[in-house]
N, C-alpha and C positions, 0 to 999 in steps of 0.2 A: 462066409458061411451064413451070416445073419440075413444077407440079401437073398440068398437061395431059399432060406426058410420062409421068408415073407412071400416071395414070388410063387412058391409052390402052391399056396392057398388061393392064388389069383384074385387078390382084393381089387376092388374098383379103383381105390386110391392108395398110393404108398406115401406116407409121410416120412421123410428122411432128414434127420438133424445132423448136419455135417457128415454126409455119407463118405467123404474122402478125407476127413480130418486127421485121422491117425495113419494114413497110408502114404507110401511114397508115390511120386507122380505116376509111374507106370501102373501100379496097382489101382490108383484112383481113376485113371482113364479106363481101365478094364471094368471097374464097378459102374462107372457112368455109362459105358457102352451097354452093359446089361440092363441098367435102369432105363436108358433111352429106348432100347429095343422093347421093353415092357410097355412103353407108352402107346403102342399100337393096340394094346388090350385094356389099358386102364390109364390112370393119370398119376403123375408124380408131383408132389409138393416137397421142395427141398429148401432147407435153411442152410446157408453156407457163406463163408468168407472167400471161397475160391473163385476167382474171376474167370477161370477156364470153364467152370460150370455155367456161369452166367451167360457166356457167349452163345450157348446152345439153347437157352430157355425161350419159351414162347412168350412168357410174361415175366418181368422182373419188378419186384416190389422192394424198395429200399426202406430200411427202418433205422432210426436212431433214437436211443433212449425210450424205446417202446412205442414210438409214434412213426407212422408212415411219412416218409419224406419225399418219395418219388414213386411213380408207377408208370411203366411204359412197356410197349411191346418189345420182346427180345429179338433174337436173330432177325 
């Protein structure tokens, strides 16, 4: 529901903190499909521990203890 509420306003950037964190795998994939589809109209910045999300990212920035440890092109 929260994803739909954000997307309806068509922001240029969506910031998502653990967008699949409390979801089962199937629901998480559905949410990510919605957010991925949105990227044609805007940008998505997601903070996550879910490696499945990382595999589809354009850019992956890794952090540890508040510091950037790695930055690379995704997919």
